[in-house]
N, C-alpha and C positions, 0 to 999 in steps of 0.2 A: 188803676185803683190801688190805693194804699191800704194795707192791712193794719188797722188800728185797734180793733176790738174783736175778740174771739169769745163767743158764748159757748161754754161747755155745759151741756145739760146732763145731769146725773140723776139717777133714780134709785129706788130701793134694790134693784137687781144689779147695780153696777159695782158693788163692793168687790166682786170677784174678777172684775176686768179693769181695776184701777191702774195697773201698770200700762196696759195697752192705751187707755185713754190719756194718761199723763204723757206717755211717750209721743203719741200723735199730736197732742196740743203743743208740747215743747218743740217738736220738729217744725211746726207751722208758725207758732207765735214768737219763738226766740229770735230767729233771724230778723224779723220785722220789729221786734221790741214792742209787740202788741200787748195791750191790757187783756187779761183773761178774766172773764166773768164766769164764776162757777155757780150754776143755777140748779136748784133742787125743787122739783114740783111734787107736791103731796096731793093725794086724793083727800077728800073731806075726812074719811075715816082714818087714814094714815096720820093726818095732821092732828086730829083730836087725840089719837093715841100718843103721839110724840109730845104734844103739849102737856098731857097728863104726866108722862114720864119725866119731863123736864120741870115739873112742878110749878108751872105758871098758875096764877090765880084762876084764870079763865081763858078760853079760846079767844075771846074778844081782846084780852090784854096782850096776847102773843102777837108779835110782828113776824110775818113769814120770812123776812130776811134774817132776823135774829134766830128763828128756829132752824133755818137752813144752815146758818153759821155754826150751830152746835152739832150738826150731823157729822159723824165720824168720817165718812167718805169725803165730805166737803172739806173738812179740816185737813185731812191727809193731802188732798189735791192742792189746796191753797198753800200748804207748807212746801210742797215740791216746787210749785211755781215761784214762790217767794225765794226759795233757795237758789233757783236758777236766775234770779234777778228780775223777774217779771212783776209788773204791777197787777194786783188782783182785786176783785170785788166779789161779794157774795150776794146772790139774789135768791129769794124764795117766792113761791107762788102756790096757790091752792086751787085745784080744779082738774079739768081734763088735761092730761100730760101734754099731748100734742098741741092743743090750742094755747095752753099757757106758755109753752116753749116759743111758739111763734110770736105770741104777744110780748114776751120778754125780749126776743130778738128785735122786734119793732121798737119797743120802748128804749132799748139801750143802743139803738142804731148800730147793731152788730154788723161786721163785715163778713163774718163766717160763723156758722153754727156747727158744733161737733156733737154728735149723738152716738151712743153705743147701742149695741143690740146683739142679737144672735141670729143665726140662720134659721129661717122658718119656711115651711112648705107653703105653697100658694093657698092651700086649704086652711092652714093655720092662720095666715094673714086675713083671709076672708071671714073666718069664724070669730077670731079674737081681736082683729084689728092690729095695726102696727103703728106705734108712736113715731118711730123713725120715718116710716112712709108718710105719715101725715105731715110731719115737719118738712120732709123733702119736697112735698108737693105744695106747701103753703108758705114756707119761710120767705122773707123779703130779701134774702141773700143766699149765697151758695151754702150747701150743707155737706159736711164730711161725715160719713158713716164709718164707725170703727167696730168691726165685728169681733166679738169675744171668742174665746176658744171653746166655749161650751156647746 
Protein backbone atom coordinates (compact mmCIF):
# COMPACT_ATOMS: atom_id res chain seq x y z
CA UNK A 1 0.00 0.00 0.00
CA UNK A 2 1.41 3.36 -1.03
CA UNK A 3 1.30 6.22 1.42
CA UNK A 4 -0.21 9.13 -0.48
CA UNK A 5 -2.25 11.06 2.09
CA UNK A 6 -1.59 11.66 5.79
CA UNK A 7 -4.29 13.34 7.89
CA UNK A 8 -2.89 15.17 10.90
CA UNK A 9 -5.66 16.00 13.35
CA UNK A 10 -4.91 18.91 15.66
CA UNK A 11 -7.01 20.41 18.39
CA UNK A 12 -6.99 23.21 20.92
CA UNK A 13 -4.57 21.35 23.22
CA UNK A 14 -1.97 20.58 20.57
CA UNK A 15 -0.16 23.94 20.48
CA UNK A 16 2.22 22.68 23.19
CA UNK A 17 3.15 19.54 21.22
CA UNK A 18 3.54 21.05 17.77
CA UNK A 19 7.19 19.97 17.52
CA UNK A 20 6.41 16.33 18.27
CA UNK A 21 3.50 16.29 15.81
CA UNK A 22 5.48 17.98 13.03
CA UNK A 23 8.49 15.69 13.52
CA UNK A 24 6.34 12.54 13.49
CA UNK A 25 4.50 13.57 10.33
CA UNK A 26 7.71 14.65 8.57
CA UNK A 27 9.35 11.31 9.44
CA UNK A 28 6.40 9.46 7.90
CA UNK A 29 5.28 11.66 4.99
CA UNK A 30 8.60 12.98 3.66
CA UNK A 31 10.08 9.70 2.41
CA UNK A 32 6.81 8.89 0.63
CA UNK A 33 6.24 12.41 -0.68
CA UNK A 34 2.74 12.17 0.77
CA UNK A 35 0.26 15.02 0.89
CA UNK A 36 -0.39 16.19 4.44
CA UNK A 37 -3.88 17.30 5.37
CA UNK A 38 -3.85 19.36 8.55
CA UNK A 39 -7.30 19.12 10.09
CA UNK A 40 -8.73 21.07 12.99
CA UNK A 41 -12.03 20.02 14.57
CA UNK A 42 -13.94 22.57 16.63
CA UNK A 43 -16.74 21.96 19.10
CA UNK A 44 -19.80 24.12 18.40
CA UNK A 45 -18.85 26.53 21.20
CA UNK A 46 -15.20 26.75 20.12
CA UNK A 47 -16.27 27.41 16.53
CA UNK A 48 -18.66 30.19 17.52
CA UNK A 49 -15.93 31.84 19.60
CA UNK A 50 -13.33 31.62 16.84
CA UNK A 51 -15.76 32.92 14.22
CA UNK A 52 -16.52 35.90 16.48
CA UNK A 53 -12.81 36.63 17.03
CA UNK A 54 -12.11 36.41 13.30
CA UNK A 55 -14.95 38.86 12.69
CA UNK A 56 -16.99 36.86 10.21
CA UNK A 57 -20.46 38.33 9.69
CA UNK A 58 -22.08 35.15 11.03
CA UNK A 59 -21.33 31.54 11.84
CA UNK A 60 -23.29 30.57 8.72
CA UNK A 61 -20.96 32.67 6.57
CA UNK A 62 -17.82 31.03 7.93
CA UNK A 63 -16.42 27.97 6.16
CA UNK A 64 -14.82 25.46 8.58
CA UNK A 65 -11.86 24.97 6.22
CA UNK A 66 -11.21 28.73 6.13
CA UNK A 67 -11.59 29.04 9.90
CA UNK A 68 -9.14 26.16 10.42
CA UNK A 69 -6.71 27.75 7.96
CA UNK A 70 -6.55 30.86 10.15
CA UNK A 71 -5.72 28.88 13.31
CA UNK A 72 -2.18 29.58 14.55
CA UNK A 73 -1.27 25.93 15.16
CA UNK A 74 -2.52 24.93 11.73
CA UNK A 75 -0.57 27.73 10.03
CA UNK A 76 2.63 26.80 11.85
CA UNK A 77 2.30 23.14 10.85
CA UNK A 78 1.47 23.94 7.22
CA UNK A 79 4.48 26.24 7.06
CA UNK A 80 6.78 23.51 8.38
CA UNK A 81 5.45 20.94 5.92
CA UNK A 82 5.66 23.34 2.97
CA UNK A 83 9.24 24.23 3.96
CA UNK A 84 10.03 20.49 3.81
CA UNK A 85 8.64 20.34 0.28
CA UNK A 86 5.41 18.53 1.10
CA UNK A 87 2.06 19.31 -0.47
CA UNK A 88 -0.51 20.38 2.13
CA UNK A 89 -4.22 20.97 2.51
CA UNK A 90 -6.23 22.34 5.40
CA UNK A 91 -9.56 20.95 6.47
CA UNK A 92 -11.88 22.09 9.24
CA UNK A 93 -14.92 20.49 10.82
CA UNK A 94 -17.37 21.23 13.59
CA UNK A 95 -18.74 18.64 16.00
CA UNK A 96 -17.53 15.68 18.04
CA UNK A 97 -13.76 15.54 17.66
CA UNK A 98 -13.40 11.78 17.23
CA UNK A 99 -16.35 11.39 14.87
CA UNK A 100 -15.27 14.33 12.72
CA UNK A 101 -11.67 13.11 12.45
CA UNK A 102 -12.91 9.71 11.29
CA UNK A 103 -15.26 11.40 8.80
CA UNK A 104 -12.42 13.55 7.46
CA UNK A 105 -10.20 10.47 7.09
CA UNK A 106 -12.95 8.79 5.08
CA UNK A 107 -13.75 11.87 2.97
CA UNK A 108 -10.09 12.47 2.09
CA UNK A 109 -9.30 8.77 1.58
CA UNK A 110 -6.39 9.16 3.95
CA UNK A 111 -3.86 6.34 4.17
CA UNK A 112 -2.84 7.28 7.72
CA UNK A 113 -4.21 9.44 10.52
CA UNK A 114 -1.88 11.06 13.05
CA UNK A 115 -3.34 12.23 16.36
CA UNK A 116 -1.71 13.72 19.42
CA UNK A 117 -2.56 13.20 23.03
CA UNK A 118 -1.29 12.77 26.50
CA UNK A 119 -1.02 9.83 28.84
CA UNK A 120 -4.23 9.27 30.77
CA UNK A 121 -5.24 6.82 33.42
CA UNK A 122 -7.87 4.18 32.55
CA UNK A 123 -10.30 6.02 34.85
CA UNK A 124 -9.60 9.30 33.07
CA UNK A 125 -10.40 7.69 29.73
CA UNK A 126 -13.60 6.13 31.04
CA UNK A 127 -14.86 9.30 32.66
CA UNK A 128 -13.78 11.88 30.09
CA UNK A 129 -13.45 9.79 26.93
CA UNK A 130 -10.51 9.82 24.58
CA UNK A 131 -10.58 11.35 21.12
CA UNK A 132 -7.46 9.42 20.13
CA UNK A 133 -8.99 6.15 21.31
CA UNK A 134 -12.19 6.81 19.37
CA UNK A 135 -10.19 7.56 16.23
CA UNK A 136 -8.00 4.46 16.65
CA UNK A 137 -11.05 2.24 17.00
CA UNK A 138 -13.07 3.70 14.13
CA UNK A 139 -10.69 5.12 11.51
CA UNK A 140 -10.76 3.53 8.05
CA UNK A 141 -6.93 3.41 8.01
CA UNK A 142 -4.01 2.98 10.41
CA UNK A 143 -3.59 5.60 13.15
CA UNK A 144 -0.36 6.87 14.67
CA UNK A 145 -0.61 8.28 18.18
CA UNK A 146 1.95 10.93 19.15
CA UNK A 147 2.17 11.32 22.90
CA UNK A 148 3.02 14.76 24.20
CA UNK A 149 5.46 15.39 26.99
CA UNK A 150 2.78 16.70 29.40
